[in-house]
ROLO-452170 format. One record per residue (C-alpha): x, y, z. Coordinates in steps of 0.1 Angstrom, whole numbers, plus 5000, padded with zeros to 4 digits. Layout:
REM ROLO-452170
[mido [X; Y; Z]]
...
This chain:
REM ROLO-452170
[mido [4243; 3888; 5878]]
[mido [4267; 3894; 5849]]
[mido [4240; 3893; 5824]]
[mido [4220; 3922; 5842]]
[mido [4247; 3942; 5842]]
[mido [4254; 3938; 5807]]
[mido [4216; 3949; 5797]]
[mido [4221; 3978; 5819]]
[mido [4250; 3989; 5802]]
[mido [4229; 3987; 5770]]
[mido [4207; 4016; 5784]]
[mido [4235; 4041; 5787]]
[mido [4223; 4060; 5754]]
[mido [4185; 4060; 5764]]
[mido [4170; 4091; 5774]]
[mido [4176; 4095; 5815]]
[mido [4147; 4103; 5837]]
[mido [4147; 4098; 5872]]
[mido [4127; 4067; 5872]]
[mido [4147; 4039; 5857]]
[mido [4174; 4062; 5852]]
[mido [4205; 4043; 5835]]
[mido [4243; 4030; 5850]]
[mido [4259; 4057; 5834]]
[mido [4237; 4086; 5843]]
[mido [4237; 4074; 5882]]
[mido [4276; 4073; 5885]]
[mido [4279; 4108; 5867]]
[mido [4255; 4120; 5896]]
[mido [4279; 4100; 5922]]
[mido [4306; 4116; 5902]]
[mido [4291; 4154; 5900]]
[mido [4278; 4154; 5937]]
[mido [4312; 4139; 5946]]
[mido [4332; 4169; 5931]]
[mido [4305; 4193; 5945]]
[mido [4306; 4182; 5981]]
[mido [4346; 4183; 5978]]
[mido [4346; 4217; 5964]]
[mido [4326; 4228; 5994]]
[mido [4338; 4209; 6024]]
[mido [4376; 4203; 6014]]
[mido [4391; 4178; 5991]]
[mido [4403; 4148; 5997]]
[mido [4443; 4136; 6000]]
[mido [4456; 4140; 5966]]
[mido [4457; 4105; 5957]]
[mido [4420; 4098; 5966]]
[mido [4410; 4129; 5950]]
[mido [4427; 4123; 5917]]
[mido [4422; 4083; 5919]]
[mido [4382; 4089; 5926]]
[mido [4379; 4107; 5899]]
[mido [4401; 4088; 5872]]
[mido [4386; 4060; 5882]]
[mido [4350; 4068; 5877]]
[mido [4358; 4093; 5847]]
[mido [4371; 4056; 5830]]
[mido [4344; 4036; 5840]]
[mido [4318; 4064; 5826]]
[mido [4339; 4067; 5790]]
[mido [4336; 4028; 5784]]
[mido [4293; 4033; 5792]]
[mido [4293; 4065; 5775]]
[mido [4310; 4054; 5744]]
[mido [4308; 4016; 5740]]
[mido [4322; 3998; 5706]]
[mido [4296; 4006; 5677]]
[mido [4302; 3979; 5657]]
[mido [4273; 3950; 5662]]
[mido [4279; 3917; 5666]]
[mido [4269; 3885; 5691]]
[mido [4279; 3888; 5727]]
[mido [4285; 3926; 5721]]
[mido [4272; 3935; 5761]]
[mido [4298; 3913; 5770]]
[mido [4326; 3925; 5749]]
[mido [4316; 3961; 5764]]
[mido [4311; 3949; 5799]]
[mido [4350; 3941; 5803]]
[mido [4370; 3973; 5800]]
[mido [4338; 3987; 5827]]
[mido [4346; 3960; 5850]]
[mido [4390; 3964; 5844]]
[mido [4387; 4002; 5851]]
[mido [4364; 3997; 5882]]
[mido [4391; 3965; 5893]]
[mido [4422; 3990; 5885]]
[mido [4407; 4019; 5900]]
[mido [4399; 4006; 5929]]
[mido [4429; 3988; 5934]]
[mido [4450; 4019; 5932]]
[mido [4428; 4034; 5958]]
[mido [4433; 4011; 5984]]
[mido [4466; 3994; 5977]]
[mido [4486; 4026; 5965]]
[mido [4479; 4047; 5993]]
[mido [4510; 4074; 6000]]
[mido [4520; 4051; 6033]]
[mido [4518; 4019; 6009]]
[mido [4541; 4034; 5983]]
[mido [4566; 4048; 6010]]
[mido [4570; 4011; 6022]]
[mido [4570; 4001; 5988]]
[mido [4601; 4021; 5983]]
[mido [4614; 3994; 6006]]
[mido [4605; 3961; 5994]]
[mido [4602; 3970; 5960]]
[mido [4565; 3969; 5939]]
[mido [4550; 3934; 5938]]
[mido [4544; 3915; 5906]]
[mido [4506; 3921; 5913]]
[mido [4515; 3957; 5914]]
[mido [4532; 3959; 5881]]
[mido [4506; 3934; 5866]]
[mido [4477; 3967; 5875]]
[mido [4497; 3993; 5864]]
[mido [4505; 3976; 5829]]
[mido [4467; 3973; 5833]]
[mido [4459; 4010; 5837]]
[mido [4476; 4020; 5816]]
[mido [4461; 4001; 5787]]
[mido [4429; 4007; 5798]]
[mido [4440; 4043; 5802]]
[mido [4447; 4044; 5766]]
[mido [4418; 4024; 5756]]
[mido [4397; 4048; 5774]]
[mido [4416; 4077; 5754]]
[mido [4410; 4065; 5720]]
[mido [4377; 4061; 5728]]
[mido [4369; 4092; 5735]]
[mido [4398; 4117; 5719]]
[mido [4407; 4094; 5688]]
[mido [4439; 4079; 5678]]
[mido [4465; 4107; 5678]]
[mido [4463; 4108; 5718]]
[mido [4477; 4072; 5723]]
[mido [4501; 4074; 5695]]
[mido [4517; 4102; 5710]]
[mido [4518; 4082; 5745]]
[mido [4526; 4051; 5725]]
[mido [4557; 4066; 5712]]
[mido [4570; 4083; 5748]]
[mido [4565; 4048; 5759]]
[mido [4583; 4032; 5735]]
[mido [4612; 4061; 5736]]
[mido [4617; 4054; 5774]]
[mido [4624; 4018; 5765]]
[mido [4644; 4020; 5734]]
[mido [4666; 4053; 5743]]
[mido [4698; 4033; 5747]]
[mido [4696; 4028; 5709]]
[mido [4687; 4066; 5698]]
[mido [4710; 4089; 5686]]
[mido [4734; 4106; 5713]]
[mido [4715; 4139; 5710]]
[mido [4683; 4118; 5719]]
[mido [4695; 4090; 5738]]
[mido [4694; 4082; 5775]]
[mido [4704; 4047; 5797]]
[mido [4673; 4033; 5787]]
[mido [4646; 4021; 5811]]
[mido [4628; 3983; 5812]]
[mido [4592; 3979; 5821]]
[mido [4592; 3977; 5853]]
[mido [4607; 4010; 5857]]
[mido [4582; 4028; 5834]]
[mido [4554; 4010; 5853]]
[mido [4568; 4027; 5884]]
[mido [4572; 4060; 5869]]
[mido [4540; 4068; 5847]]
[mido [4518; 4047; 5878]]
[mido [4530; 4048; 5910]]
[mido [4543; 4081; 5917]]
[mido [4524; 4119; 5912]]
[mido [4545; 4125; 5880]]
[mido [4528; 4103; 5861]]
[mido [4491; 4098; 5854]]
[mido [4481; 4109; 5891]]
[mido [4500; 4140; 5885]]
[mido [4496; 4177; 5881]]
[mido [4473; 4174; 5850]]
[mido [4450; 4150; 5866]]
[mido [4452; 4170; 5900]]
[mido [4435; 4202; 5879]]
[mido [4413; 4182; 5861]]
[mido [4401; 4164; 5896]]
[mido [4398; 4199; 5915]]
[mido [4392; 4231; 5891]]
[mido [4383; 4220; 5854]]
[mido [4353; 4196; 5863]]
[mido [4340; 4224; 5883]]
[mido [4340; 4251; 5857]]
[mido [4325; 4220; 5832]]
[mido [4302; 4216; 5858]]
[mido [4294; 4252; 5855]]
[mido [4293; 4255; 5821]]
[mido [4262; 4230; 5820]]
[mido [4240; 4245; 5847]]
[mido [4239; 4282; 5830]]
[mido [4229; 4263; 5797]]
[mido [4206; 4239; 5810]]
[mido [4190; 4273; 5829]]
[mido [4188; 4290; 5796]]
[mido [4220; 4313; 5800]]
[mido [4234; 4298; 5767]]
[mido [4201; 4306; 5747]]
[mido [4207; 4339; 5765]]
[mido [4241; 4348; 5752]]
[mido [4232; 4339; 5713]]
[mido [4201; 4363; 5716]]
[mido [4223; 4388; 5730]]
[mido [4246; 4380; 5702]]
[mido [4223; 4382; 5675]]
[mido [4211; 4418; 5688]]
[mido [4245; 4431; 5693]]
[mido [4259; 4419; 5658]]
[mido [4228; 4411; 5636]]
[mido [4221; 4448; 5622]]
[mido [4260; 4451; 5614]]
[mido [4271; 4448; 5576]]
[mido [4286; 4416; 5583]]
[mido [4253; 4403; 5594]]
[mido [4256; 4364; 5605]]
[mido [4294; 4363; 5605]]
[mido [4297; 4389; 5631]]
[mido [4268; 4374; 5653]]
[mido [4291; 4342; 5654]]
[mido [4319; 4364; 5662]]
[mido [4301; 4377; 5691]]
[mido [4279; 4346; 5701]]
[mido [4309; 4325; 5704]]
[mido [4329; 4351; 5724]]
[mido [4303; 4352; 5748]]
[mido [4294; 4313; 5746]]
[mido [4331; 4306; 5750]]
[mido [4334; 4323; 5784]]
[mido [4311; 4293; 5796]]
[mido [4318; 4263; 5775]]
[mido [4362; 4273; 5774]]
[mido [4360; 4237; 5749]]
[mido [4365; 4246; 5707]]
[mido [4350; 4219; 5694]]
[mido [4314; 4220; 5716]]
[mido [4315; 4257; 5713]]
[mido [4313; 4251; 5674]]
[mido [4283; 4227; 5678]]
[mido [4265; 4249; 5701]]
[mido [4267; 4282; 5683]]
[mido [4272; 4271; 5651]]
[mido [4240; 4253; 5646]]
[mido [4227; 4287; 5650]]
[mido [4249; 4306; 5629]]
[mido [4261; 4288; 5605]]
[mido [4229; 4284; 5585]]
[mido [4224; 4320; 5584]]
[mido [4258; 4328; 5570]]
[mido [4247; 4302; 5544]]
[mido [4218; 4318; 5536]]
[mido [4229; 4351; 5528]]
[mido [4254; 4338; 5505]]
[mido [4289; 4323; 5525]]
[mido [4299; 4287; 5511]]
[mido [4295; 4260; 5534]]
[mido [4336; 4260; 5541]]
[mido [4337; 4298; 5547]]
[mido [4310; 4297; 5570]]
[mido [4321; 4271; 5591]]
[mido [4357; 4282; 5593]]
[mido [4344; 4315; 5605]]
[mido [4329; 4297; 5632]]
[mido [4353; 4275; 5641]]
[mido [4377; 4304; 5645]]
[mido [4352; 4323; 5666]]
[mido [4346; 4294; 5688]]
[mido [4380; 4287; 5690]]
[mido [4392; 4321; 5707]]
[mido [4367; 4304; 5735]]
[mido [4397; 4285; 5748]]
[mido [4421; 4320; 5755]]
[mido [4389; 4341; 5766]]
[mido [4383; 4348; 5805]]
[mido [4367; 4346; 5828]]
[mido [4361; 4311; 5821]]
[mido [4391; 4297; 5798]]
[mido [4400; 4263; 5783]]
[mido [4416; 4235; 5808]]
[mido [4447; 4240; 5798]]
[mido [4446; 4279; 5815]]
[mido [4440; 4257; 5849]]
[mido [4464; 4236; 5843]]
[mido [4492; 4269; 5833]]
[mido [4480; 4283; 5868]]
[mido [4492; 4256; 5887]]
[mido [4526; 4247; 5866]]
[mido [4536; 4284; 5869]]
[mido [4527; 4284; 5909]]
[mido [4503; 4315; 5902]]
[mido [4467; 4319; 5906]]
[mido [4441; 4314; 5882]]
[mido [4429; 4348; 5888]]
[mido [4463; 4361; 5877]]
[mido [4465; 4339; 5843]]
[mido [4429; 4354; 5832]]
[mido [4440; 4390; 5841]]
[mido [4468; 4384; 5816]]
[mido [4450; 4359; 5788]]
[mido [4426; 4397; 5790]]
[mido [4438; 4418; 5762]]
[mido [4454; 4393; 5738]]
[mido [4421; 4376; 5741]]
[mido [4404; 4406; 5733]]
[mido [4431; 4412; 5702]]
[mido [4421; 4379; 5689]]
[mido [4383; 4388; 5688]]
[mido [4387; 4421; 5674]]
[mido [4411; 4409; 5647]]
[mido [4385; 4382; 5639]]
[mido [4358; 4409; 5639]]
[mido [4378; 4428; 5616]]
[mido [4382; 4402; 5593]]
[mido [4344; 4391; 5592]]
[mido [4333; 4431; 5591]]
[mido [4359; 4441; 5563]]
[mido [4349; 4410; 5540]]
[mido [4309; 4423; 5543]]
[mido [4321; 4462; 5537]]
[mido [4344; 4454; 5510]]
[mido [4315; 4438; 5486]]
[mido [4285; 4458; 5501]]
[mido [4266; 4427; 5522]]
[mido [4233; 4442; 5538]]
[mido [4226; 4434; 5577]]
[mido [4199; 4411; 5584]]
[mido [4166; 4418; 5585]]
[mido [4155; 4439; 5615]]
[mido [4124; 4420; 5619]]
[mido [4143; 4386; 5621]]
[mido [4164; 4396; 5650]]
[mido [4157; 4400; 5688]]
[mido [4154; 4432; 5704]]
[mido [4184; 4442; 5727]]
[mido [4162; 4458; 5752]]
[mido [4135; 4424; 5754]]
[mido [4169; 4407; 5754]]
[mido [4182; 4421; 5785]]
[mido [4151; 4425; 5801]]
[mido [4145; 4392; 5802]]
[mido [4182; 4380; 5808]]
[mido [4204; 4404; 5828]]
[mido [4206; 4383; 5856]]
[mido [4229; 4356; 5834]]
[mido [4256; 4381; 5841]]
[mido [4257; 4377; 5878]]
[mido [4275; 4342; 5879]]
[mido [4301; 4353; 5851]]
[mido [4306; 4388; 5869]]
[mido [4306; 4366; 5906]]
[mido [4336; 4343; 5892]]
[mido [4353; 4375; 5880]]
[mido [4351; 4391; 5913]]
[mido [4357; 4358; 5937]]
[mido [4388; 4351; 5916]]
[mido [4406; 4389; 5912]]
[mido [4395; 4406; 5943]]
[mido [4385; 4379; 5968]]
[mido [4415; 4357; 5957]]
[mido [4396; 4325; 5960]]
[mido [4407; 4294; 5947]]
[mido [4387; 4282; 5910]]
[mido [4373; 4253; 5930]]
[mido [4354; 4278; 5951]]
[mido [4344; 4305; 5926]]
[mido [4329; 4279; 5902]]
[mido [4309; 4265; 5933]]
[mido [4299; 4299; 5944]]
[mido [4291; 4304; 5905]]
[mido [4269; 4275; 5906]]
[mido [4248; 4284; 5933]]
[mido [4244; 4316; 5917]]
[mido [4236; 4301; 5888]]
[mido [4206; 4281; 5905]]
[mido [4193; 4313; 5920]]
[mido [4191; 4333; 5896]]
[mido [4175; 4304; 5873]]
[mido [4141; 4313; 5894]]
[mido [4140; 4349; 5882]]
[mido [4130; 4328; 5850]]
[mido [4096; 4306; 5847]]
[mido [4114; 4287; 5819]]
[mido [4147; 4285; 5835]]
[mido [4139; 4276; 5871]]
[mido [4168; 4246; 5881]]
[mido [4140; 4220; 5892]]
[mido [4157; 4187; 5906]]
[mido [4153; 4170; 5874]]
[mido [4173; 4202; 5855]]
[mido [4197; 4199; 5882]]
[mido [4208; 4161; 5878]]
[mido [4204; 4165; 5839]]
[mido [4231; 4197; 5841]]
[mido [4254; 4175; 5867]]
[mido [4251; 4146; 5843]]
[mido [4256; 4168; 5809]]
[mido [4290; 4187; 5830]]
[mido [4301; 4151; 5842]]
[mido [4299; 4143; 5807]]
[mido [4319; 4169; 5794]]
[mido [4346; 4171; 5818]]
[mido [4355; 4132; 5806]]
[mido [4377; 4140; 5776]]
[mido [4398; 4163; 5797]]
[mido [4398; 4136; 5821]]
[mido [4413; 4110; 5801]]
[mido [4438; 4138; 5781]]
[mido [4451; 4151; 5816]]
[mido [4457; 4113; 5826]]
[mido [4475; 4104; 5791]]
[mido [4497; 4135; 5794]]
[mido [4507; 4125; 5828]]
[mido [4524; 4089; 5806]]
[mido [4542; 4115; 5786]]
[mido [4554; 4138; 5820]]
[mido [4566; 4108; 5838]]
[mido [4586; 4095; 5803]]
[mido [4599; 4131; 5799]]
[mido [4610; 4134; 5836]]
[mido [4625; 4102; 5838]]
[mido [4646; 4107; 5806]]
[mido [4654; 4145; 5809]]
[mido [4642; 4145; 5777]]
[mido [4628; 4181; 5785]]
[mido [4662; 4192; 5792]]
[mido [4674; 4179; 5759]]
[mido [4649; 4188; 5742]]
[mido [4650; 4222; 5755]]
[mido [4690; 4222; 5744]]
[mido [4680; 4213; 5709]]
[mido [4659; 4247; 5705]]
[mido [4684; 4267; 5720]]
[mido [4710; 4250; 5695]]
[mido [4686; 4250; 5666]]
[mido [4674; 4283; 5668]]
[mido [4713; 4298; 5672]]
[mido [4701; 4318; 5705]]
[mido [4678; 4339; 5685]]
[mido [4646; 4344; 5702]]
[mido [4622; 4347; 5672]]
[mido [4640; 4312; 5656]]
[mido [4632; 4296; 5695]]
[mido [4597; 4313; 5689]]
[mido [4588; 4294; 5655]]
[mido [4601; 4262; 5663]]
[mido [4585; 4260; 5695]]
[mido [4554; 4272; 5672]]
[mido [4559; 4244; 5649]]
[mido [4564; 4215; 5672]]
[mido [4530; 4227; 5692]]
[mido [4511; 4227; 5660]]
[mido [4527; 4192; 5650]]
[mido [4521; 4178; 5685]]
[mido [4489; 4193; 5691]]
[mido [4473; 4173; 5654]]
[mido [4445; 4161; 5671]]
[mido [4448; 4163; 5705]]
[mido [4427; 4181; 5732]]
[mido [4441; 4218; 5739]]
[mido [4448; 4201; 5771]]
[mido [4468; 4174; 5764]]
[mido [4489; 4197; 5736]]
[mido [4495; 4222; 5761]]
[mido [4509; 4203; 5785]]
[mido [4533; 4180; 5761]]
[mido [4545; 4211; 5745]]
[mido [4552; 4229; 5777]]
[mido [4570; 4205; 5790]]
[mido [4592; 4205; 5764]]
[mido [4596; 4239; 5746]]
[mido [4590; 4263; 5775]]
[mido [4622; 4255; 5792]]
[mido [4640; 4273; 5763]]
[mido [4619; 4300; 5758]]
[mido [4626; 4311; 5795]]
[mido [4666; 4304; 5794]]
[mido [4665; 4327; 5757]]
[mido [4648; 4356; 5782]]
[mido [4613; 4350; 5781]]
[mido [4591; 4355; 5810]]
[mido [4575; 4327; 5823]]
[mido [4543; 4334; 5824]]
[mido [4547; 4349; 5789]]
[mido [4561; 4316; 5776]]
[mido [4532; 4297; 5785]]
[mido [4507; 4314; 5775]]
[mido [4528; 4314; 5736]]
[mido [4523; 4278; 5742]]
[mido [4487; 4277; 5750]]
[mido [4478; 4302; 5720]]
[mido [4494; 4276; 5693]]
[mido [4481; 4244; 5714]]
[mido [4447; 4263; 5709]]
[mido [4449; 4276; 5673]]
[mido [4459; 4237; 5664]]
[mido [4421; 4233; 5665]]
[mido [4418; 4253; 5631]]
[mido [4451; 4243; 5620]]
[mido [4452; 4214; 5591]]
[mido [4460; 4186; 5582]]
[mido [4440; 4180; 5615]]
[mido [4422; 4205; 5625]]
[mido [4393; 4194; 5656]]
[mido [4377; 4224; 5655]]
[mido [4377; 4230; 5618]]
[mido [4361; 4196; 5615]]
[mido [4336; 4201; 5638]]
[mido [4321; 4229; 5619]]
[mido [4322; 4212; 5589]]
[mido [4303; 4185; 5603]]
[mido [4276; 4214; 5607]]
[mido [4281; 4233; 5577]]
[mido [4283; 4201; 5557]]
[mido [4314; 4212; 5538]]
[mido [4349; 4197; 5529]]
[mido [4371; 4196; 5563]]
[mido [4401; 4200; 5548]]
[mido [4389; 4232; 5528]]
[mido [4366; 4245; 5562]]
[mido [4403; 4240; 5579]]
[mido [4427; 4263; 5554]]
[mido [4399; 4287; 5550]]
[mido [4396; 4289; 5593]]
[mido [4438; 4295; 5589]]
[mido [4435; 4324; 5571]]
[mido [4407; 4342; 5590]]
[mido [4424; 4331; 5618]]
[mido [4456; 4347; 5605]]
[mido [4459; 4370; 5638]]
[mido [4457; 4341; 5657]]
[mido [4493; 4333; 5649]]
[mido [4507; 4366; 5653]]
[mido [4492; 4378; 5686]]
[mido [4515; 4352; 5709]]
[mido [4544; 4369; 5692]]
[mido [4535; 4402; 5699]]
[mido [4532; 4390; 5737]]
[mido [4561; 4373; 5735]]
[mido [4578; 4409; 5726]]
[mido [4554; 4428; 5748]]
[mido [4548; 4414; 5774]]
[mido [4527; 4447; 5788]]
[mido [4501; 4435; 5767]]
[mido [4501; 4403; 5795]]
[mido [4497; 4434; 5819]]
[mido [4534; 4431; 5832]]
[mido [4549; 4465; 5830]]
[mido [4542; 4502; 5839]]
[mido [4507; 4514; 5831]]
[mido [4525; 4537; 5802]]
[mido [4537; 4505; 5784]]
[mido [4503; 4487; 5790]]
[mido [4487; 4519; 5774]]
[mido [4512; 4523; 5743]]
[mido [4513; 4481; 5736]]
[mido [4470; 4484; 5736]]
[mido [4473; 4513; 5711]]
[mido [4498; 4494; 5686]]
[mido [4483; 4465; 5691]]
[mido [4450; 4474; 5681]]
[mido [4465; 4492; 5651]]
[mido [4487; 4462; 5642]]
[mido [4455; 4436; 5640]]
[mido [4436; 4462; 5623]]
[mido [4465; 4463; 5597]]
[mido [4472; 4428; 5597]]
[mido [4433; 4416; 5589]]
[mido [4430; 4445; 5561]]
[mido [4463; 4436; 5541]]
[mido [4450; 4398; 5542]]
[mido [4416; 4408; 5531]]
[mido [4425; 4436; 5509]]
[mido [4401; 4462; 5522]]
[mido [4416; 4492; 5545]]
[mido [4393; 4527; 5541]]
[mido [4390; 4515; 5508]]
[mido [4398; 4486; 5489]]
[mido [4433; 4482; 5487]]
[mido [4457; 4471; 5458]]
[mido [4488; 4443; 5462]]
[mido [4510; 4474; 5467]]
[mido [4490; 4486; 5496]]
[mido [4486; 4451; 5511]]
[mido [4523; 4449; 5512]]
[mido [4527; 4481; 5527]]
[mido [4497; 4473; 5557]]
[mido [4510; 4439; 5562]]
[mido [4548; 4454; 5566]]
[mido [4534; 4479; 5591]]
[mido [4521; 4454; 5612]]
[mido [4551; 4432; 5615]]
[mido [4568; 4466; 5627]]
[mido [4538; 4472; 5650]]
[mido [4546; 4430; 5666]]
[mido [4582; 4444; 5679]]
[mido [4579; 4462; 5708]]
[mido [4601; 4496; 5705]]
[mido [4592; 4532; 5697]]
[mido [4611; 4531; 5667]]
[mido [4592; 4504; 5650]]
[mido [4559; 4511; 5666]]
[mido [4564; 4548; 5647]]
[mido [4573; 4533; 5617]]
[mido [4543; 4509; 5620]]
[mido [4520; 4543; 5625]]
[mido [4539; 4560; 5597]]
[mido [4532; 4533; 5574]]
[mido [4495; 4533; 5583]]
[mido [4494; 4570; 5579]]
[mido [4511; 4566; 5542]]
[mido [4482; 4544; 5531]]
[mido [4452; 4563; 5545]]
[mido [4466; 4590; 5521]]
[mido [4470; 4570; 5495]]
[mido [4438; 4554; 5497]]
[mido [4420; 4592; 5500]]
[mido [4443; 4608; 5473]]
[mido [4431; 4583; 5453]]
[mido [4393; 4580; 5460]]
[mido [4400; 4621; 5453]]
[mido [4411; 4611; 5418]]
[mido [4386; 4589; 5412]]
[mido [4357; 4608; 5421]]
[mido [4348; 4588; 5450]]
[mido [4343; 4559; 5431]]
[mido [4348; 4523; 5444]]
[mido [4349; 4489; 5433]]
[mido [4319; 4463; 5439]]
[mido [4318; 4429; 5447]]
[mido [4303; 4401; 5474]]
[mido [4310; 4396; 5509]]
[mido [4323; 4360; 5501]]
[mido [4351; 4367; 5482]]
[mido [4367; 4390; 5507]]
[mido [4369; 4359; 5535]]
[mido [4381; 4335; 5507]]
């Protein structure tokens, strides 16, 4: 029997068919339909919903990601963690129910409980290592070590210290650890939206959005680069993952950018920056946004509404960066004959907007839970697919979409469960309060310094981590300090979310940029540095809504209108200052004025806004006067130089 199971695990990476499907595919279908069922008929009691989700996720990770090194008896070695994950998961489901845990609070944990708890931590860390890499595991181990050795640390970080039994109890047998809020969100909201993205892509919606981007942006001066921005924005609404967005849209856009002359690292950087925006673009944001809603105690619809304007600014800035680069050096649009016709694209796929509109309507107007909204959207996707002969969701396609969606959700499940370890340690040791006091002390009570310290912390802790994990860890440590200094909670959380997201394009460990480098066949580090420069506005927008919460739709309509105008002008001036091109090519004096004006527009207030607008007018007048004096001549160059 063991030999038979071992042989079955070796079929995981083969093409799945209804007949003779692999063990992994069958378990993925079980998990996927479990979540679809509970979304429709009601979630189970917390421990069971989260426990089933985590147990099957761990088993699937070991099946989908076995050890790559080949050696004798490999199948048995790969089988061991599968069986361990199943065993500890089932034990927790049976013996860690709320009633049994309540009884154990009186009698104490048994030796077997502690052994199982330790095994669960080890199995979880190994699964996380296989699917996300070493960074998340190292962070979790550091926090576990902090809990154990805390009494020996300097007074600022010291605590009384906890033994192994207390650490296991906190991280495994409470709802403040592995089975806490992050895993709850993964087991209810996130997996449903990942399934929705898989259904939409399998039905042909993904290709429709790529074609639509080409039809809309292909004739602009920036051609393929602008297409990357538009397609990544459209695809980001259904993927919510920077790296997967890069691989999906970059396969088409990066070769086109290279074809017209962009260096490989610049082409990859543009795609990475555009794809990273999918994490913060409604209606389907990244996993961290769902966790944010749960932590703030507000609906996901409120988070999505608050994120709308900053996301628009993000993509406007990236679009301006690549467009000014093309205009600066005279790059021509793609040939019309190589592009799809907009009318034909819309005629053949307009119905793919229906599920997205339904999500917005059910979340914002009907105030459905994200789980219900995603379920309705999945149903709508299946229904509209029958309007297309090639996209009809047959039973085979539905099974393929379920497996693809479940597989895509595994990284979030592992990251959320491991982040629960960090939250458990922060809770038991009081590190959150200590770190908050440290930020307040180090910043001297200055909000701008506290924001900078929090941003740097997020970028450092986010190195190599999934966005959701980076957000959870940093918001637990840094957000309380920002709130104490007067920032509104939603602004503090959104600030952390942005820097957790852009850590994916920030060297030395930039996941999205490195994924793009793989597609572009370019040096990863160079691609990361180009991405940081092209995405410079992403580092500024969070400061804009921190100082102007009206950007998050918090405030009067007049304040919102004012911040929309000034922020759009600000990101345009910022991009122009970085690129060296405003109306025409800008010299360093003009670029300095543009950057100064952009900084003025970051700070809320009528005076700073007027200064920023005055600087913009001054640069316009300067450029028009210079152009008149030179007889309208402009210097030539290449669009490539504009983004290098």
